[in-house]
C-alpha positions as CSV (number, residue, x, y, z in Angstrom):
1,X,-4.7,14.9,-4.4
2,X,-7.9,16.9,-3.0
3,X,-8.8,15.9,0.4
4,X,-12.1,15.0,-0.7
5,X,-10.7,12.7,-3.0
6,X,-9.9,10.1,-0.6
7,X,-13.7,10.0,1.0
8,X,-15.0,8.5,-1.8
9,X,-12.3,5.6,-2.1
10,X,-12.9,1.8,-2.6
11,X,-11.5,-1.4,-1.8
12,X,-12.0,-4.0,-4.6
13,X,-10.9,-7.6,-3.7
14,X,-10.0,-9.5,-6.4
15,X,-9.4,-13.0,-5.2
16,X,-8.0,-13.3,-1.4
17,X,-3.7,-12.2,-1.9
18,X,-5.1,-9.4,-4.4
19,X,-6.6,-6.0,-3.3
20,X,-6.8,-2.9,-4.4
21,X,-8.0,0.7,-3.7
22,X,-9.9,2.6,-6.7
23,X,-10.8,5.8,-6.9
24,X,-14.4,7.8,-6.0
25,X,-13.5,7.6,-10.3
26,X,-12.7,3.4,-10.5
27,X,-9.2,3.8,-10.8
28,X,-6.7,2.4,-9.3
29,X,-4.8,3.9,-7.1
30,X,-3.5,1.8,-5.0
31,X,-2.7,-2.3,-4.6
32,X,-1.9,-4.3,-2.2
33,X,-0.9,-8.1,-3.4
34,X,0.6,-11.1,-1.6
35,X,3.1,-13.2,-2.0
36,X,2.5,-15.4,0.3
37,X,-0.4,-17.5,1.3
38,X,0.5,-16.8,5.3
39,X,0.1,-12.9,4.8
40,X,3.7,-12.9,5.8
41,X,5.1,-11.2,2.1
42,X,3.4,-8.7,0.4
43,X,3.4,-5.7,-1.9
44,X,2.1,-2.2,-1.7
45,X,1.4,-0.2,-4.3
46,X,0.6,3.7,-4.0
47,X,2.8,6.5,-5.7
48,X,5.4,4.3,-4.8
49,X,6.9,0.8,-4.1
50,X,6.9,-1.0,-0.7
51,X,7.7,-4.4,0.1
52,X,5.9,-6.2,3.6
53,X,7.8,-8.6,5.2
54,X,7.3,-10.5,8.4
55,X,10.0,-10.4,10.5
56,X,8.6,-12.5,13.5
57,X,5.6,-13.7,15.0
58,X,2.9,-11.3,14.5
59,X,5.2,-8.1,13.6
60,X,5.7,-7.0,10.3
61,X,7.7,-3.9,8.3
62,X,7.1,-2.2,5.5
63,X,10.0,0.1,3.3
64,X,10.7,0.8,0.0
65,X,11.0,-1.8,-2.7
66,X,14.2,0.0,-3.7
67,X,15.5,0.5,-0.4
68,X,19.2,-0.9,-1.2
69,X,19.3,-0.1,2.9
70,X,16.0,-2.0,4.2
71,X,14.8,0.9,5.9
72,X,11.7,-0.2,7.2
73,X,9.2,2.8,6.4
74,X,6.5,1.1,8.8
75,X,5.9,-1.6,11.5
76,X,3.1,-3.7,12.1
77,X,2.5,-5.2,15.5
78,X,0.5,-8.0,17.4
79,X,-0.5,-6.3,20.7
80,X,-2.2,-7.3,24.2
81,X,-5.3,-6.7,23.8
82,X,-6.0,-8.4,20.4
83,X,-4.7,-4.4,18.5
84,X,-2.5,-4.5,16.1
85,X,0.4,-1.1,16.5
86,X,0.8,0.4,13.5
87,X,3.8,2.4,12.9
88,X,5.0,5.4,10.6
89,X,8.0,6.1,11.6
90,X,9.1,9.1,8.8
91,X,5.2,10.7,10.1
92,X,6.1,9.9,14.2
93,X,3.3,8.5,14.1
94,X,1.4,5.6,15.1
95,X,-1.8,4.0,14.4
96,X,-4.2,1.6,16.4
97,X,-6.8,-1.0,15.1
98,X,-8.3,-2.8,16.6
99,X,-12.1,-5.3,16.3
100,X,-15.1,-4.0,17.6
101,X,-16.8,-5.4,20.4
102,X,-20.0,-5.3,19.3
103,X,-22.8,-7.7,17.7
104,X,-21.1,-6.3,14.4
105,X,-18.3,-7.5,13.1
106,X,-16.3,-4.2,12.0
107,X,-12.3,-2.9,12.2
108,X,-11.3,1.0,13.2
109,X,-8.4,2.9,12.6
110,X,-7.0,5.0,15.3
111,X,-5.2,8.0,15.9
112,X,-2.8,8.1,19.6
113,X,-5.2,9.8,21.4
114,X,-8.0,7.1,20.6
115,X,-10.1,8.8,17.5
116,X,-11.1,7.0,15.0
117,X,-9.7,7.7,11.3
118,X,-11.6,5.1,9.1
119,X,-13.7,2.2,9.5
120,X,-13.9,-1.2,7.7
121,X,-16.3,-3.6,7.4
122,X,-15.4,-7.2,5.8
123,X,-18.3,-9.5,4.2
124,X,-17.6,-12.9,3.3
125,X,-17.2,-13.6,-0.6
126,X,-17.2,-17.4,-1.2
127,X,-16.8,-16.9,-4.9
128,X,-13.4,-14.9,-4.0
129,X,-12.4,-17.0,-1.3
130,X,-11.9,-13.9,0.7
131,X,-13.6,-10.7,2.0
132,X,-15.0,-7.6,0.4
133,X,-14.9,-4.6,2.6
134,X,-16.4,-1.9,2.7
135,X,-14.2,1.2,4.0
136,X,-15.9,4.3,5.9
137,X,-13.1,7.2,5.9
138,X,-14.4,9.6,8.9
139,X,-14.0,13.3,6.6
140,X,-12.2,15.6,10.1
141,X,-9.0,13.3,9.5
142,X,-9.2,12.7,5.4
143,X,-6.2,14.3,4.9
144,X,-4.4,12.4,7.1
145,X,-5.8,9.3,5.4
146,X,-3.5,8.4,2.4
147,X,-3.4,5.4,0.2
148,X,-0.2,3.6,2.3
149,X,-2.2,4.3,5.3
150,X,-5.1,2.5,4.0
151,X,-3.7,-0.4,2.5
152,X,-1.8,-0.9,6.0
153,X,-5.5,-0.9,7.2
154,X,-6.1,-3.7,4.4
155,X,-3.3,-5.9,5.7
156,X,-4.6,-5.6,9.0
157,X,-7.8,-6.4,8.2
158,X,-7.1,-9.3,6.5
159,X,-4.4,-11.3,9.4
160,X,-7.5,-9.8,12.6
161,X,-9.3,-12.3,9.6
162,X,-7.4,-15.6,9.4
163,X,-6.3,-15.3,12.9
164,X,-10.3,-15.0,13.6
165,X,-10.6,-18.5,11.4
166,X,-8.1,-20.2,12.2
167,X,-5.8,-19.3,9.5
168,X,-1.5,-19.6,8.8
169,X,-1.4,-15.9,10.4
170,X,0.2,-16.4,14.2
171,X,-2.8,-14.7,16.4
172,X,-0.3,-14.4,19.8
173,X,2.5,-12.1,20.4
174,X,5.7,-14.1,21.2
175,X,6.9,-13.3,24.9
């Protein structure tokens, strides 16, 4: 896909358990579908199908759905200080997801060097009983922001918002 393709993407909230990543031409390129109300099980569809499973308090793993060995593709973990780490094993990359400290609620995904790759700005949608998201991608890192990484960031945003409102996702890490 061309680099400009990712810059025009938007997140479409279907309801509180279904999210779509749309291209600039409003074509669905990826989906995140929760199969559990506690955000501990989900299906992620990009060019390949992935399963996301909660394996412990504040820890999720993602693997290819057709992988009989269940080899982890990635791991998301709630860290101290209100951060979430997203590690992709095949890319050998680690990202940090955090909530802004300013007055306007905003989430950002950064690489290990602190460079911001993308920003997600939530707004409450009472009719869908969820949040709509505005996606802002840093054009310097457009090649790194693929559909799977964006779906992981949406998952982190959903979990963070649930933690902040007393939802099912535990706010504390296992000690």
